[in-house]
N, C-alpha and C positions, 0 to 999 in steps of 0.2 A: 247368203243362203248356205254356203259351204260350212260356215260356223254353226248354223242351225243344224245342218245335217250331221256334222261331227258330234255335236252335243247329243242330239237325238239318237244317233246310231251308237255312240259310246254308252249311253245310258241303257239302251235296249240290250246290248251285248252284256253289259255288266249285270243287269237284272236277271239275265238268263244264264249266268256263269259261263259265258263264252269269252275266252281270253282274247283280247285285241290290243294291238299296240299301234299308236298313230304318232307320227312326227308332227307336233304342233308348234314348231318353232316360229315365233312371230317375226324373226329376222330373215327367214328364208322366203323369198318371193319367187314363185315359179312363173317365169316369164313366158315359157311355152311348155306344153306338156312333154315330158320325157317319156318316149315310148320305145318299144323294141319290135323288131321284125323277126318274130320267132315262128317257125313252122315245125310242127311235131314230126313231120316226115323227113326233114333234113335241116337241122339247126346245128351249127358248129359249136364246139365246146366253148370257144372264145365268145361267140354271140350270147350264149346262155350265161356265161360268167359276167359279161358286161351288163346284161339285163338284170341279173341278180344284184349286181352292185347298185344300179339305179333304184331298184325296188327297195333295197336295204336302206338307201338314203331317204326313202319316204315318198318317192314319186308315184302318185296314184295310178297313172296310166301304165307305167312300167310294172307295177304290182298286178294290175289287171292282166296285162299281156303275159306275164309270167304265170299267173293263175290259169289263164286260158291254155297256155302251152301244156301245163301239167294236167289240166282237165281233159284235153284232147288225147292225152296218153293214158287216161283213166288212172292217173296218180292222184287220187282224190284228197289224200291228206295234205299233199303239197298245194293242190289247187285251193283247198279250203283255207289254208293259211294265207295265201296271197290274196284271194278274194276278200277275206275278212279285213286285211290291211287296207285294201283299196275301198272297200265299202264304208269303213269308218270315216274315210275322207270324202265320201259322197259320190263315188264313182257308180253311176247308175247301172252300167253293164255288169259290174262286179256284184252289185246288190241283186240284180235279176238272177244271175247264175248261183249266187250264194243261197238265195231263197229257194231256187229250184233244187239245189243239193239237199237242203233241209226237208223240203217237201217230199223228195223222192228217196231220201236216205242214202245219198251218194257220199261215201266217206264218213258219214255220221249216222247216228240213229235218227230215223225219220222223226221230225218234230214239226207238226203243223203250226203250233203256236209260234215257234221261232221263225218259220218260213213266212207266216202271215205278217209278223212284225217287220221283217226285212223287206217284204214287198211294200208295206206301207211306208217305210223309210224311202224307198225308191220313188214311190208315188209323191211323197213330200218334195222330192227333188225334181218332180215334173214328168215322171214316166207314166204315160197312160197305160202302157203294157203292164206295168207293175200293179196299177190299180185294178186292171182286168184280172190279173192273176190272183190278186188278193180276194177279189169277189168270187172267182171260181173256186178257190181253195176254201173260202168260208162256207160254201155250199156242201163241202165234204167234212166239215168240222163238227164235232159234237157241240152241244150247247155250252158245256163246261169249258171246252177248248176256246171257243169264241169269247166267252165271258172273261176267261183269264187273259186272252190276247188284248181285249179292250181295256182291261184293268191296267195291264202293263203299259199300253199306249197312253192311257190317262196319266199314269205316273211319269212317263217320259215327258209329256207335254207340260205337266205341272212343274217338273224340274227345270224345263226349258224356260218357262215363264218366270220362275224364281231367278234363274240366271240372268235373264234380260232385266228384271227389276233391279237386281244387284248391280249390274253394269250401269244402268241408268243412274242409280244412287251414287255410285262411285264417280261417274262422269260429272254429275251435278255438284258433288262436293269439291271437285277440282276447279270448277268455274264459278 
C-alpha cells in the first residue's frame, strides 16, 4: 500500500508542480519508525539537529515530527517542506496537515485543487478524516476546480495502473 501511496502522491505533486523528494531505496528497510520528541516550547538544539538528521535520511515519521514542530511555530515554509516529504511516503498525518495548509493558504497560496488531491491521497491510505475533509472541501469548490481535481486524480490512477501492469509484465518475463 505504501508503494501505491508513494506512486500516487508523487504523481499528484508532480502534476501540480510541487517539488517533492522521497527516499525510495529498496535496500533500506525501516524496521521501526524513527520518530522525534520535539516540543515547540522547549526543544534543545541537539534534539532538533538529531531529528533533522533522521528526516534527511528519509524517515517519514521524523519528517512528520519535524514538520509538526515547525508548523506549531508558524514556520510554514519549513513545515510545508517536511510534510511534503512525509506525505510522499504515505504518512497520513502529514497528508492531513499538508492538505489543510493548501486549503487554508498557510505558507502557500491557497489551492483547493491541491488540498482536495492530498486529502484523497490520505483517504487512499485509509484515513476516514481525510475523506470527510475532501467531501467538505468539495462543497466549497467551484465546478471547474472539482472537475480539474477529478481529472488529475484520474491521471494519477491511470499512471498507477500502468505502473502495476508494467511490474506484472516484468515479473512474468522473469518467471
